[in-house]
C-alpha positions as a Markdown table, in Angstrom:
| # | Residue | x | y | z |
|---|---|---|---|---|
| 1 | Met | 10.1 | -29.8 | 10.4 |
| 2 | Ile | 10.3 | -26.2 | 9.3 |
| 3 | Glu | 10.6 | -23.8 | 12.1 |
| 4 | Thr | 7.6 | -21.5 | 12.8 |
| 5 | Phe | 8.3 | -17.9 | 13.3 |
| 6 | Asn | 6.7 | -14.5 | 13.6 |
| 7 | Tyr | 6.6 | -13.0 | 10.1 |
| 8 | Ser | 5.8 | -9.6 | 11.5 |
| 9 | Leu | 9.4 | -9.4 | 12.8 |
| 10 | Leu | 10.7 | -9.4 | 9.3 |
| 11 | Pro | 10.8 | -6.1 | 7.4 |
| 12 | Asn | 9.8 | -6.2 | 3.8 |
| 13 | Asp | 13.3 | -6.4 | 2.4 |
| 14 | Glu | 14.2 | -9.4 | 4.6 |
| 15 | Leu | 10.9 | -11.1 | 3.7 |
| 16 | Tyr | 11.7 | -10.5 | 0.0 |
| 17 | Thr | 15.2 | -12.0 | 0.3 |
| 18 | Leu | 14.0 | -15.0 | 2.3 |
| 19 | Thr | 11.2 | -15.8 | -0.1 |
| 20 | Gln | 13.5 | -15.4 | -3.1 |
| 21 | Arg | 16.0 | -17.9 | -1.6 |
| 22 | Val | 13.3 | -20.3 | -0.6 |
| 23 | Met | 11.8 | -20.3 | -4.1 |
| 24 | Thr | 15.2 | -21.0 | -5.5 |
| 25 | Ala | 15.7 | -23.9 | -3.1 |
| 26 | Cys | 12.2 | -25.3 | -3.9 |
| 27 | Asn | 12.6 | -25.0 | -7.6 |
| 28 | Gly | 15.9 | -26.7 | -7.4 |
| 29 | Leu | 14.2 | -30.0 | -6.5 |
| 30 | Asn | 12.8 | -30.2 | -10.0 |
| 31 | Leu | 9.5 | -31.7 | -8.8 |
| 32 | Thr | 7.1 | -33.1 | -11.3 |
| 33 | Asp | 3.5 | -31.7 | -11.5 |
| 34 | Ala | 2.4 | -34.9 | -9.8 |
| 35 | Ser | 4.1 | -33.9 | -6.6 |
| 36 | Pro | 1.6 | -32.7 | -3.9 |
| 37 | Val | 4.0 | -29.9 | -3.1 |
| 38 | Lys | 4.1 | -28.5 | -6.6 |
| 39 | Pro | 0.8 | -26.6 | -6.5 |
| 40 | Leu | 1.9 | -24.8 | -3.3 |
| 41 | Ile | 5.3 | -24.0 | -4.7 |
| 42 | Asn | 3.5 | -22.4 | -7.7 |
| 43 | Ala | 1.1 | -20.5 | -5.4 |
| 44 | Ala | 4.0 | -19.2 | -3.4 |
| 45 | Gly | 5.8 | -18.2 | -6.7 |
| 46 | Asn | 2.8 | -16.4 | -7.9 |
| 47 | Ala | 2.4 | -14.5 | -4.6 |
| 48 | Phe | 6.0 | -13.6 | -4.7 |
| 49 | Glu | 5.7 | -12.2 | -8.2 |
| 50 | Lys | 3.0 | -9.8 | -7.0 |
| 51 | Phe | 5.0 | -8.9 | -3.9 |
| 52 | Asp | 8.0 | -8.3 | -6.1 |
| 53 | Leu | 6.0 | -5.8 | -8.2 |
| 54 | Ala | 4.8 | -4.1 | -5.1 |
| 55 | Phe | 8.3 | -4.0 | -3.5 |
| 56 | Lys | 9.7 | -2.4 | -6.6 |
| 57 | Arg | 6.8 | 0.1 | -6.9 |
| 58 | Glu | 8.8 | 2.7 | -5.0 |
| 59 | Ser | 11.6 | 2.6 | -7.5 |
| 60 | Lys | 9.1 | 3.1 | -10.4 |
| 61 | Asn | 7.9 | 6.3 | -8.8 |
| 62 | Ser | 9.9 | 9.2 | -10.3 |
| 63 | Ser | 9.2 | 11.2 | -7.1 |
| 64 | Thr | 11.3 | 8.9 | -4.9 |
| 65 | Pro | 14.7 | 10.4 | -5.6 |
| 66 | Ile | 13.2 | 13.9 | -5.1 |
| 67 | Leu | 11.7 | 12.8 | -1.8 |
| 68 | Arg | 15.0 | 11.4 | -0.6 |
| 69 | Asn | 16.7 | 14.6 | -1.4 |
| 70 | Leu | 14.0 | 16.6 | 0.4 |
| 71 | Asp | 14.4 | 14.4 | 3.4 |
| 72 | Glu | 18.2 | 14.9 | 3.5 |
| 73 | Ile | 17.7 | 18.7 | 3.3 |
| 74 | Arg | 15.1 | 18.4 | 6.1 |
| 75 | Asp | 17.5 | 16.3 | 8.2 |
| 76 | Glu | 20.3 | 18.9 | 7.7 |
| 77 | Gly | 17.9 | 21.7 | 8.7 |
| 78 | Phe | 17.0 | 20.0 | 11.9 |
| 79 | Leu | 20.6 | 19.1 | 12.8 |
| 80 | Ala | 21.8 | 22.7 | 12.0 |
| 81 | Phe | 19.2 | 24.1 | 14.3 |
| 82 | Arg | 20.0 | 21.6 | 17.0 |
| 83 | Phe | 23.8 | 22.1 | 16.7 |
| 84 | Cys | 23.5 | 25.9 | 16.7 |
| 85 | Thr | 21.3 | 25.8 | 19.9 |
| 86 | Glu | 23.8 | 23.4 | 21.5 |
| 87 | Ala | 26.6 | 25.9 | 20.8 |
| 88 | Trp | 24.6 | 28.6 | 22.6 |
| 89 | Ser | 24.2 | 26.3 | 25.6 |
| 90 | His | 28.0 | 26.6 | 26.2 |
| 91 | Arg | 28.1 | 30.4 | 26.3 |
| 92 | Ala | 29.2 | 32.2 | 29.4 |
| 93 | Asn | 26.2 | 34.5 | 29.3 |
| 94 | Thr | 23.8 | 33.0 | 31.7 |
| 95 | Glu | 20.6 | 34.4 | 30.1 |
| 96 | Lys | 21.6 | 33.1 | 26.7 |
| 97 | Arg | 22.8 | 29.8 | 28.1 |
| 98 | Glu | 19.5 | 29.3 | 29.9 |
| 99 | Ala | 17.5 | 30.1 | 26.8 |
| 100 | Ala | 19.4 | 27.6 | 24.8 |
| 101 | Leu | 18.9 | 24.9 | 27.5 |
| 102 | Lys | 15.1 | 25.5 | 27.3 |
| 103 | Ile | 15.1 | 25.0 | 23.6 |
| 104 | Leu | 17.2 | 21.9 | 23.8 |
| 105 | Ser | 14.7 | 20.4 | 26.3 |
| 106 | Val | 12.0 | 21.0 | 23.8 |
| 107 | Ile | 14.0 | 19.2 | 21.1 |
| 108 | Arg | 14.5 | 16.2 | 23.5 |
| 109 | Arg | 10.8 | 16.2 | 24.2 |
| 110 | Tyr | 9.9 | 15.4 | 20.6 |
| 111 | Asp | 13.0 | 13.2 | 19.9 |
| 112 | Trp | 16.7 | 14.3 | 20.0 |
| 113 | Ser | 17.3 | 12.1 | 17.0 |
| 114 | Ala | 14.3 | 13.0 | 15.0 |
| 115 | His | 16.4 | 13.0 | 11.8 |
| 116 | Ala | 17.0 | 9.2 | 12.3 |
| 117 | Leu | 13.3 | 8.3 | 12.7 |
| 118 | Gly | 11.2 | 6.8 | 10.0 |
| 119 | Asp | 9.7 | 9.2 | 7.5 |
| 120 | Lys | 6.2 | 9.4 | 9.1 |
| 121 | Ala | 7.6 | 9.5 | 12.6 |
| 122 | Glu | 10.1 | 12.2 | 11.7 |
| 123 | Thr | 7.4 | 14.3 | 10.0 |
| 124 | Ala | 5.2 | 14.1 | 13.1 |
| 125 | Ala | 8.1 | 14.9 | 15.5 |
| 126 | Leu | 9.3 | 17.9 | 13.5 |
| 127 | Ala | 5.8 | 19.2 | 13.0 |
| 128 | Asn | 5.2 | 19.2 | 16.7 |
| 129 | Leu | 8.6 | 20.6 | 17.5 |
| 130 | Ile | 8.2 | 23.5 | 15.0 |
| 131 | Lys | 4.7 | 24.3 | 16.3 |
| 132 | Asp | 5.9 | 24.3 | 20.0 |
| 133 | Leu | 8.9 | 26.5 | 19.3 |
| 134 | Arg | 7.0 | 29.0 | 17.2 |
| 135 | Asn | 4.2 | 29.3 | 19.8 |
| 136 | Asn | 6.1 | 29.2 | 23.0 |
| 137 | Tyr | 9.8 | 30.0 | 22.4 |
| 138 | Ala | 9.9 | 32.8 | 19.9 |
| 139 | Ala | 11.6 | 35.1 | 22.5 |
| 140 | Glu | 14.3 | 32.6 | 23.2 |
| 141 | Met | 15.0 | 32.1 | 19.5 |
| 142 | Thr | 15.2 | 35.8 | 18.9 |
| 143 | Leu | 17.6 | 36.3 | 21.8 |
| 144 | Leu | 19.8 | 33.6 | 20.4 |
| 145 | Thr | 19.4 | 34.8 | 16.8 |
| 146 | Leu | 18.1 | 31.4 | 15.8 |
| 147 | Ser | 15.3 | 32.7 | 13.6 |
| 148 | Glu | 17.1 | 32.0 | 10.4 |
| 149 | Trp | 18.0 | 28.5 | 11.4 |
| 150 | Phe | 14.4 | 27.9 | 12.5 |
| 151 | Glu | 13.0 | 29.2 | 9.3 |
| 152 | Glu | 15.3 | 26.9 | 7.3 |
| 153 | Met | 14.2 | 23.9 | 9.3 |
| 154 | Glu | 10.5 | 24.9 | 8.9 |
| 155 | Thr | 10.9 | 25.5 | 5.2 |
| 156 | Ala | 12.5 | 22.1 | 4.7 |
| 157 | Gln | 9.7 | 20.4 | 6.6 |
| 158 | Val | 7.1 | 22.2 | 4.5 |
| 159 | Ala | 8.9 | 21.2 | 1.3 |
| 160 | Tyr | 9.1 | 17.6 | 2.3 |
| 161 | Glu | 5.4 | 17.4 | 3.2 |
| 162 | Lys | 4.6 | 19.0 | -0.2 |
| 163 | Gly | 6.8 | 16.4 | -1.9 |
| 164 | Val | 5.0 | 13.6 | -0.1 |
| 165 | Thr | 1.6 | 14.9 | -1.4 |
| 166 | Glu | 2.9 | 15.2 | -4.9 |
| 167 | Ser | 4.5 | 11.8 | -4.8 |
| 168 | Ala | 1.2 | 10.2 | -3.7 |
| 169 | Ala | -0.5 | 11.9 | -6.6 |
| 170 | Asn | 2.1 | 10.7 | -9.1 |
| 171 | Ala | 2.4 | 7.1 | -7.8 |
| 172 | Pro | 1.6 | 4.4 | -10.3 |
| 173 | Thr | -1.9 | 3.1 | -10.0 |
| 174 | Asp | -1.5 | -0.1 | -12.0 |
| 175 | Leu | 0.9 | -1.8 | -9.5 |
| 176 | Pro | -0.1 | -3.9 | -6.5 |
| 177 | Thr | 0.7 | -2.6 | -3.0 |
| 178 | Leu | 2.7 | -4.2 | -0.2 |
| 179 | Thr | -0.3 | -3.9 | 2.1 |
| 180 | Ile | -2.2 | -6.3 | -0.1 |
| 181 | Thr | 0.6 | -8.6 | -1.4 |
| 182 | Arg | 2.5 | -9.1 | 1.9 |
| 183 | Pro | -0.3 | -11.0 | 3.7 |
| 184 | Asp | -1.0 | -13.1 | 0.6 |
| 185 | Leu | 2.7 | -14.0 | 0.4 |
| 186 | Ile | 2.9 | -14.9 | 4.0 |
| 187 | Lys | -0.2 | -17.1 | 3.7 |
| 188 | Ala | 1.3 | -18.9 | 0.7 |
| 189 | Leu | 4.6 | -19.5 | 2.5 |
| 190 | Lys | 2.8 | -20.8 | 5.6 |
| 191 | Asn | 0.8 | -23.3 | 3.5 |
| 192 | Leu | 3.9 | -24.4 | 1.7 |
| 193 | Phe | 6.0 | -24.9 | 4.8 |
| 194 | Ser | 3.2 | -26.7 | 6.6 |
| 195 | Leu | 2.8 | -29.2 | 3.8 |
| 196 | Ile | 6.5 | -29.9 | 3.4 |
| 197 | Ser | 6.8 | -30.5 | 7.2 |
| 198 | Leu | 3.8 | -32.8 | 7.1 |
| 199 | Leu | 5.2 | -34.9 | 4.2 |
| 200 | Glu | 8.7 | -35.2 | 5.5 |
| 201 | Pro | 8.2 | -38.4 | 7.6 |
| 202 | Ser | 7.0 | -40.3 | 4.6 |
| 203 | Met | 9.1 | -38.4 | 2.0 |
| 204 | Pro | 12.7 | -38.1 | 3.4 |
| 205 | Glu | 13.8 | -36.4 | 0.2 |
| 206 | Phe | 12.4 | -33.2 | 1.7 |
| 207 | Thr | 14.8 | -33.4 | 4.7 |
| 208 | Pro | 17.6 | -31.5 | 3.0 |
| 209 | Leu | 15.2 | -28.8 | 1.8 |
| 210 | Ile | 13.8 | -28.3 | 5.3 |
| 211 | Ala | 17.4 | -27.9 | 6.6 |
| 212 | Thr | 18.0 | -25.3 | 3.9 |
| 213 | Ile | 14.8 | -23.4 | 4.6 |
| 214 | Asn | 15.5 | -23.4 | 8.4 |
| 215 | Asn | 19.0 | -22.0 | 7.7 |
| 216 | Leu | 17.5 | -19.3 | 5.5 |
| 217 | Ile | 15.0 | -18.4 | 8.2 |
| 218 | Ser | 17.8 | -18.1 | 10.8 |
| 219 | Gln | 19.9 | -16.0 | 8.4 |
| 220 | Ser | 17.0 | -13.6 | 7.8 |
| 221 | Phe | 16.3 | -13.1 | 11.5 |
| 222 | Thr | 20.0 | -12.6 | 12.2 |
| 223 | Ser | 20.1 | -9.9 | 9.5 |
| 224 | Ala | 16.9 | -8.2 | 10.7 |
| 225 | Lys | 18.2 | -8.2 | 14.3 |
| 226 | Ala | 21.5 | -6.7 | 13.3 |
| 227 | Ala | 19.8 | -3.9 | 11.4 |
| 228 | Ala | 17.5 | -3.2 | 14.4 |
| 229 | Thr | 20.5 | -3.2 | 16.7 |
| 230 | Arg | 22.4 | -0.8 | 14.5 |
| 231 | Ala | 19.4 | 1.6 | 14.5 |
| 232 | Ala | 19.0 | 1.3 | 18.3 |
| 233 | Asn | 22.7 | 1.9 | 18.9 |
| 234 | Gln | 22.6 | 5.0 | 16.7 |
| 235 | Lys | 19.7 | 6.3 | 18.7 |
| 236 | Ala | 21.3 | 5.5 | 22.0 |
| 237 | Glu | 24.5 | 7.2 | 21.0 |
| 238 | Glu | 22.5 | 10.3 | 20.0 |
| 239 | Ala | 20.7 | 10.2 | 23.4 |
| 240 | Lys | 24.0 | 9.8 | 25.2 |
| 241 | Lys | 25.4 | 12.9 | 23.4 |
| 242 | Ser | 22.3 | 14.9 | 24.4 |
| 243 | Glu | 22.6 | 13.9 | 28.0 |
| 244 | Gly | 26.1 | 15.4 | 28.0 |
| 245 | Gln | 24.8 | 18.8 | 27.0 |
């Protein structure tokens, strides 16, 4: 029997790889059109073709490299402001040290590792941070001569948001989206896996295929968990560093 699992735990890249390998395994059986499984293999294959187009949609958008560059500039702007403020927090001058500590507390409030967040989360975090600093901590930034660093961070944020807007306007309109194709692919895989599991008792030739698919599922979740762990460790390390300030 093919193991059941929560598809929502697989990011799009892992679902893509899993499906690609499953289709290779299924097609390797060389089933005839008379096989009851053949229509569901074809349905899954068709769903995967549409998912493949949607998955590659980003690479077909000429704005993507530009957005990545803008995001890197934005990350550097945030880190430069944070690092400069951290340096001030080690000064002997009590007034300036306290001002720096106030600003660092604001950065922690919106996420010390904002640069490592997903695009949308980072945009929201930096927008709130910039607004709070501008409205409530202008005096502290002036005291610490942080205005230039702040303006660079803000300019980078504005440039990124503008890039996102332009990217959306330039995105291809003749390609399917992941929002539409992912649920269809998952449904097709569930139907295929259910039928294969149902037929196995009377058709033992499916036993090796089931073993292969279960192994692929296990590999996909191991890979997804490893990626999630790396991201969590990075965030924890950043948080640990911030606590030491």
